[in-house]
C-alpha positions as a Markdown table, in Angstrom:
| # | Residue | x | y | z |
|---|---|---|---|---|
| 1 | Unk | 38.4 | -34.6 | 65.7 |
| 2 | Unk | 34.8 | -34.3 | 64.9 |
| 3 | Unk | 33.5 | -33.8 | 61.3 |
| 4 | Unk | 30.7 | -31.5 | 60.8 |
| 5 | Unk | 28.1 | -32.5 | 58.1 |
| 6 | Unk | 27.0 | -29.5 | 56.2 |
| 7 | Unk | 23.5 | -29.3 | 54.6 |
| 8 | Unk | 23.5 | -29.9 | 50.9 |
| 9 | Unk | 21.7 | -27.3 | 48.9 |
| 10 | Unk | 20.5 | -28.2 | 45.4 |
| 11 | Unk | 19.9 | -25.2 | 43.0 |
| 12 | Unk | 18.0 | -26.1 | 39.9 |
| 13 | Unk | 19.6 | -24.4 | 37.0 |
| 14 | Unk | 17.3 | -21.8 | 35.1 |
| 15 | Unk | 16.7 | -22.5 | 31.4 |
| 16 | Unk | 15.3 | -20.3 | 28.5 |
| 17 | Unk | 12.7 | -21.9 | 26.4 |
| 18 | Unk | 12.7 | -20.6 | 22.7 |
| 19 | Unk | 10.3 | -21.3 | 19.7 |
| 20 | Unk | 11.9 | -19.9 | 16.5 |
| 21 | Unk | 10.0 | -19.8 | 13.1 |
| 22 | Unk | 12.6 | -20.7 | 10.5 |
| 23 | Unk | 12.8 | -21.0 | 6.7 |
| 24 | Unk | 15.8 | -22.4 | 5.1 |
| 25 | Unk | 15.6 | -20.4 | 1.9 |
| 26 | Unk | 13.2 | -18.2 | 0.1 |
| 27 | Unk | 11.2 | -21.2 | -1.6 |
| 28 | Unk | 11.6 | -23.4 | 1.4 |
| 29 | Unk | 8.6 | -24.4 | 3.7 |
| 30 | Unk | 8.7 | -22.6 | 7.0 |
| 31 | Unk | 8.8 | -24.6 | 10.3 |
| 32 | Unk | 9.0 | -23.9 | 13.9 |
| 33 | Unk | 12.3 | -25.1 | 15.7 |
| 34 | Unk | 12.4 | -25.4 | 19.6 |
| 35 | Unk | 15.5 | -24.7 | 21.9 |
| 36 | Unk | 16.1 | -24.9 | 25.6 |
| 37 | Unk | 19.0 | -22.6 | 26.7 |
| 38 | Unk | 21.0 | -22.1 | 29.9 |
| 39 | Unk | 20.0 | -18.7 | 31.6 |
| 40 | Unk | 22.3 | -16.1 | 32.1 |
| 41 | Unk | 21.8 | -12.8 | 33.8 |
| 42 | Unk | 20.8 | -9.8 | 31.8 |
| 43 | Unk | 20.4 | -11.9 | 28.5 |
| 44 | Unk | 18.7 | -10.3 | 25.4 |
| 45 | Unk | 17.2 | -12.1 | 22.4 |
| 46 | Unk | 20.5 | -11.7 | 20.6 |
| 47 | Unk | 22.4 | -13.3 | 23.4 |
| 48 | Unk | 20.1 | -16.3 | 22.9 |
| 49 | Unk | 20.8 | -16.5 | 19.1 |
| 50 | Unk | 24.4 | -16.3 | 19.7 |
| 51 | Unk | 24.3 | -19.3 | 22.1 |
| 52 | Unk | 22.5 | -21.2 | 19.3 |
| 53 | Unk | 25.1 | -20.4 | 16.9 |
| 54 | Unk | 27.9 | -21.7 | 19.4 |
| 55 | Unk | 26.1 | -24.9 | 20.2 |
| 56 | Unk | 23.6 | -25.6 | 17.3 |
| 57 | Unk | 21.4 | -28.3 | 18.9 |
| 58 | Unk | 17.9 | -28.1 | 19.2 |
| 59 | Unk | 15.6 | -29.2 | 22.0 |
| 60 | Unk | 15.3 | -32.6 | 20.7 |
| 61 | Unk | 19.0 | -33.1 | 20.8 |
| 62 | Unk | 19.5 | -32.9 | 17.1 |
| 63 | Unk | 22.5 | -31.0 | 15.6 |
| 64 | Unk | 21.0 | -28.3 | 13.2 |
| 65 | Unk | 22.3 | -25.5 | 11.0 |
| 66 | Unk | 22.7 | -22.4 | 13.1 |
| 67 | Unk | 19.7 | -19.8 | 13.1 |
| 68 | Unk | 20.4 | -16.8 | 10.8 |
| 69 | Unk | 19.8 | -13.4 | 11.7 |
| 70 | Unk | 20.8 | -9.8 | 11.2 |
| 71 | Unk | 22.3 | -7.5 | 13.9 |
| 72 | Unk | 24.9 | -4.7 | 13.8 |
| 73 | Unk | 25.1 | -2.0 | 16.7 |
| 74 | Unk | 23.4 | -4.1 | 19.6 |
| 75 | Unk | 22.3 | -0.9 | 21.1 |
| 76 | Unk | 18.9 | 0.0 | 19.2 |
| 77 | Unk | 20.5 | 2.3 | 16.6 |
| 78 | Unk | 21.0 | 0.4 | 13.4 |
| 79 | Unk | 17.4 | -1.2 | 13.1 |
| 80 | Unk | 18.9 | -4.3 | 11.7 |
| 81 | Unk | 17.9 | -7.0 | 14.2 |
| 82 | Unk | 13.9 | -6.3 | 13.9 |
| 83 | Unk | 11.9 | -9.5 | 14.2 |
| 84 | Unk | 8.6 | -10.5 | 16.0 |
| 85 | Unk | 9.1 | -11.4 | 19.6 |
| 86 | Unk | 6.1 | -12.8 | 21.4 |
| 87 | Unk | 3.8 | -11.3 | 18.7 |
| 88 | Unk | 5.4 | -7.9 | 18.8 |
| 89 | Unk | 7.6 | -6.5 | 16.2 |
| 90 | Unk | 10.5 | -5.0 | 18.0 |
| 91 | Unk | 14.5 | -5.0 | 18.3 |
| 92 | Unk | 16.1 | -8.2 | 19.5 |
| 93 | Unk | 19.0 | -6.4 | 21.1 |
| 94 | Unk | 16.8 | -4.4 | 23.5 |
| 95 | Unk | 14.4 | -7.5 | 24.2 |
| 96 | Unk | 15.5 | -8.7 | 27.7 |
| 97 | Unk | 14.9 | -12.5 | 28.3 |
| 98 | Unk | 13.8 | -11.8 | 32.0 |
| 99 | Unk | 11.1 | -9.5 | 30.7 |
| 100 | Unk | 9.6 | -11.9 | 28.2 |
| 101 | Unk | 7.1 | -14.5 | 28.8 |
| 102 | Unk | 8.3 | -18.3 | 28.0 |
| 103 | Unk | 8.4 | -19.9 | 25.7 |
| 104 | Unk | 9.7 | -16.9 | 23.7 |
| 105 | Unk | 8.3 | -16.9 | 20.3 |
| 106 | Unk | 10.6 | -15.4 | 17.5 |
| 107 | Unk | 9.6 | -15.0 | 14.1 |
| 108 | Unk | 10.7 | -12.7 | 11.1 |
| 109 | Unk | 8.9 | -9.7 | 10.0 |
| 110 | Unk | 5.9 | -10.9 | 8.0 |
| 111 | Unk | 5.5 | -7.9 | 5.8 |
| 112 | Unk | 8.8 | -8.5 | 3.9 |
| 113 | Unk | 10.1 | -11.3 | 2.1 |
| 114 | Unk | 12.0 | -14.0 | 4.1 |
| 115 | Unk | 15.5 | -14.6 | 2.7 |
| 116 | Unk | 16.5 | -17.2 | 5.3 |
| 117 | Unk | 15.2 | -17.8 | 9.0 |
| 118 | Unk | 15.1 | -14.3 | 10.6 |
| 119 | Unk | 16.7 | -12.3 | 7.7 |
| 120 | Unk | 14.1 | -10.4 | 5.6 |
| 121 | Unk | 14.5 | -8.2 | 2.6 |
| 122 | Unk | 13.4 | -4.7 | 3.7 |
| 123 | Unk | 14.1 | -3.4 | 0.0 |
| 124 | Unk | 10.5 | -2.1 | -0.5 |
| 125 | Unk | 10.9 | 0.3 | 2.4 |
| 126 | Unk | 14.0 | 1.6 | 1.0 |
| 127 | Unk | 12.6 | 1.9 | -2.4 |
| 128 | Unk | 9.7 | 3.9 | -0.9 |
| 129 | Unk | 12.2 | 6.4 | 0.8 |
| 130 | Unk | 13.7 | 7.0 | -2.7 |
| 131 | Unk | 10.2 | 7.6 | -4.0 |
| 132 | Unk | 9.5 | 10.4 | -1.6 |
| 133 | Unk | 13.1 | 12.0 | -1.9 |
| 134 | Unk | 14.1 | 11.4 | 1.7 |
| 135 | Unk | 17.4 | 13.5 | 1.6 |
| 136 | Unk | 19.0 | 16.7 | 1.5 |
| 137 | Unk | 19.9 | 17.6 | -2.1 |
| 138 | Unk | 23.5 | 18.7 | -2.8 |
| 139 | Unk | 24.7 | 19.9 | -6.0 |
| 140 | Unk | 28.3 | 18.7 | -6.5 |
| 141 | Unk | 31.1 | 18.0 | -4.1 |
| 142 | Unk | 32.3 | 21.9 | -4.0 |
| 143 | Unk | 31.8 | 24.0 | -0.8 |
| 144 | Unk | 28.3 | 25.2 | -0.8 |
| 145 | Unk | 28.8 | 27.3 | 2.3 |
| 146 | Unk | 26.6 | 27.1 | 5.4 |
| 147 | Unk | 23.0 | 26.1 | 5.1 |
| 148 | Unk | 19.9 | 27.9 | 6.3 |
| 149 | Unk | 19.7 | 28.4 | 10.1 |
| 150 | Unk | 17.1 | 26.2 | 12.0 |
| 151 | Unk | 15.6 | 27.4 | 15.0 |
| 152 | Unk | 16.1 | 25.4 | 18.2 |
| 153 | Unk | 12.3 | 24.6 | 18.3 |
| 154 | Unk | 12.4 | 23.3 | 14.7 |
| 155 | Unk | 15.5 | 21.4 | 15.2 |
| 156 | Unk | 14.1 | 19.5 | 18.2 |
| 157 | Unk | 10.9 | 18.8 | 16.3 |
| 158 | Unk | 12.9 | 17.4 | 13.3 |
| 159 | Unk | 15.2 | 15.4 | 15.5 |
| 160 | Unk | 12.4 | 13.1 | 16.6 |
| 161 | Unk | 12.0 | 12.0 | 13.0 |
| 162 | Unk | 15.9 | 12.0 | 12.2 |
| 163 | Unk | 16.0 | 9.1 | 14.8 |
| 164 | Unk | 14.3 | 6.7 | 12.4 |
| 165 | Unk | 16.5 | 3.7 | 12.0 |
| 166 | Unk | 14.4 | 2.1 | 9.1 |
| 167 | Unk | 13.9 | -1.0 | 11.2 |
| 168 | Unk | 10.6 | -1.7 | 9.7 |
| 169 | Unk | 8.8 | -2.3 | 13.0 |
| 170 | Unk | 6.1 | 0.2 | 12.1 |
| 171 | Unk | 5.6 | -1.3 | 8.6 |
| 172 | Unk | 5.0 | -4.7 | 10.4 |
| 173 | Unk | 2.5 | -3.2 | 12.6 |
| 174 | Unk | 0.6 | -1.4 | 9.8 |
| 175 | Unk | -2.5 | -3.1 | 8.4 |
| 176 | Unk | -2.3 | -1.1 | 5.2 |
| 177 | Unk | 1.0 | -2.1 | 4.3 |
| 178 | Unk | 1.3 | -5.6 | 2.8 |
| 179 | Unk | 2.1 | -7.4 | -0.4 |
| 180 | Unk | -1.4 | -6.8 | -1.9 |
| 181 | Unk | -1.3 | -3.0 | -1.3 |
| 182 | Unk | 0.6 | -0.1 | -2.9 |
| 183 | Unk | 0.8 | 1.8 | 0.5 |
| 184 | Unk | 4.3 | 2.9 | 1.0 |
| 185 | Unk | 4.1 | 2.5 | 4.9 |
| 186 | Unk | 4.6 | 4.8 | 7.8 |
| 187 | Unk | 8.4 | 5.0 | 7.9 |
| 188 | Unk | 8.8 | 6.7 | 4.3 |
| 189 | Unk | 5.9 | 9.0 | 5.2 |
| 190 | Unk | 7.5 | 10.0 | 8.5 |
| 191 | Unk | 10.8 | 10.8 | 6.6 |
| 192 | Unk | 9.0 | 12.6 | 3.9 |
| 193 | Unk | 7.5 | 14.8 | 6.6 |
| 194 | Unk | 11.0 | 15.3 | 8.1 |
| 195 | Unk | 12.7 | 16.5 | 4.8 |
| 196 | Unk | 9.7 | 18.5 | 3.7 |
| 197 | Unk | 10.2 | 20.7 | 6.9 |
| 198 | Unk | 14.2 | 21.0 | 6.2 |
| 199 | Unk | 14.9 | 24.5 | 4.9 |
| 200 | Unk | 17.3 | 22.9 | 2.0 |
| 201 | Unk | 15.6 | 19.7 | 1.3 |
| 202 | Unk | 12.2 | 21.6 | 1.1 |
| 203 | Unk | 13.3 | 22.9 | -2.3 |
| 204 | Unk | 11.9 | 19.7 | -3.7 |
| 205 | Unk | 8.8 | 19.6 | -1.9 |
| 206 | Unk | 6.8 | 19.7 | -5.1 |
| 207 | Unk | 8.3 | 16.5 | -6.3 |
| 208 | Unk | 8.2 | 15.0 | -2.7 |
| 209 | Unk | 4.5 | 16.0 | -2.3 |
| 210 | Unk | 3.6 | 14.5 | -5.7 |
| 211 | Unk | 4.7 | 11.0 | -4.6 |
| 212 | Unk | 3.0 | 11.4 | -1.3 |
| 213 | Unk | -0.3 | 12.4 | -3.1 |
| 214 | Unk | 0.0 | 9.6 | -5.6 |
| 215 | Unk | -0.9 | 5.9 | -5.5 |
| 216 | Unk | 0.1 | 4.4 | -2.2 |
| 217 | Unk | 0.8 | 7.7 | -0.6 |
| 218 | Unk | -0.9 | 9.4 | 2.6 |
| 219 | Unk | -4.4 | 9.0 | 1.4 |
| 220 | Unk | -4.1 | 5.2 | 1.8 |
| 221 | Unk | -3.2 | 5.5 | 5.6 |
| 222 | Unk | -6.2 | 3.9 | 7.5 |
| 223 | Unk | -5.1 | 5.9 | 10.8 |
| 224 | Unk | -4.7 | 2.6 | 12.8 |
| 225 | Unk | -2.0 | 4.1 | 14.8 |
| 226 | Unk | -0.2 | 1.1 | 15.2 |
| 227 | Unk | 3.0 | 2.4 | 13.8 |
| 228 | Unk | 3.4 | 4.8 | 16.7 |
| 229 | Unk | 2.8 | 2.2 | 19.3 |
| 230 | Unk | 5.5 | -0.2 | 18.2 |
| 231 | Unk | 8.2 | 2.4 | 17.1 |
| 232 | Unk | 11.3 | 1.6 | 19.2 |
| 233 | Unk | 12.3 | 5.4 | 19.2 |
| 234 | Unk | 8.7 | 6.6 | 19.9 |
| 235 | Unk | 8.7 | 8.6 | 16.9 |
| 236 | Unk | 5.2 | 10.6 | 16.5 |
| 237 | Unk | 4.5 | 9.0 | 13.2 |
| 238 | Unk | 0.8 | 9.7 | 13.3 |
| 239 | Unk | 1.6 | 13.4 | 13.8 |
| 240 | Unk | 3.9 | 13.3 | 10.7 |
| 241 | Unk | 1.2 | 11.7 | 8.6 |
| 242 | Unk | -1.4 | 14.3 | 9.7 |
| 243 | Unk | 1.1 | 17.1 | 8.9 |
| 244 | Unk | 1.6 | 15.6 | 5.5 |
| 245 | Unk | -2.2 | 15.5 | 5.1 |
| 246 | Unk | -2.3 | 19.3 | 5.7 |
| 247 | Unk | 0.6 | 19.8 | 3.2 |
| 248 | Unk | -0.9 | 17.7 | 0.5 |
| 249 | Unk | -4.2 | 19.6 | 0.8 |
| 250 | Unk | -2.3 | 22.8 | 0.5 |
| 251 | Unk | -0.5 | 21.5 | -2.6 |
| 252 | Unk | -3.8 | 20.4 | -4.1 |
| 253 | Unk | -5.3 | 23.6 | -3.9 |
| 254 | Unk | -2.1 | 25.1 | -5.6 |
| 255 | Unk | -2.6 | 22.7 | -8.4 |
| 256 | Unk | -6.3 | 23.7 | -8.8 |
| 257 | Unk | -5.3 | 27.2 | -9.1 |
| 258 | Unk | -2.3 | 26.6 | -11.3 |
| 259 | Unk | -2.6 | 25.8 | -15.2 |
| 260 | Unk | -2.8 | 22.2 | -16.3 |
| 261 | Unk | -4.5 | 19.3 | -14.9 |
| 262 | Unk | -4.5 | 19.0 | -11.2 |
| 263 | Unk | -3.3 | 16.2 | -9.1 |
| 264 | Unk | -5.8 | 13.9 | -7.3 |
| 265 | Unk | -5.4 | 12.0 | -4.2 |
| 266 | Unk | -4.7 | 8.3 | -4.7 |
| 267 | Unk | -4.0 | 8.8 | -8.3 |
| 268 | Unk | -1.1 | 9.2 | -10.4 |
| 269 | Unk | 0.8 | 12.7 | -10.5 |
| 270 | Unk | -0.1 | 15.0 | -13.1 |
């Protein structure tokens, strides 16, 4: 019996190289931590973070505390997993490893206060949504009957803005939104435009436009257009801001013709 020697094929296992900007607490000094992970097909950045969570050992072989991050839906709907990946603000769930240059750099959004590692406090954005009254007002819990009809064309246009998931990517990319500026940012302005067009929510347009015309409002936008470029949902934020500019101009004319002191752009509402 003759034995046949088969050729030995050696396959080098792929690896994923990561650099993660970490911070142990709000008052702790930030630092970079490096990781080398085994490659798997169709991995996204969230899968990499989960791998580190299961095996919390960095590239130097040191056991570390697992990286902390936020995520929920894992299908680019909730906006929770926003982070800066290879210099671009985006959603970690839709960032596929095979489409990213390595080493993959991961950092928290810089325009919001870091809580820990990749978790940030997006409360300033939510506060701004409250400021511009980004909701449909309903009086009480009783049946109000059907609301005003919306044409299919208007509904389609409004749907573009209704897809906003307050992920904060547009805020991160905006040069005007930062800790030293009162600018409320593109996401709240986009929502202000959405609800100013809604037939029910438009009843509060005077208050909404007063906020938009005040300090940190639409007049503080620098027209950089970075917001529309990084929006995961491709929401036309620049169009919304332009539309708000037209609406606030109309409101300013109304104020000039009405009794009392007029509002002024960039200043407090009268």
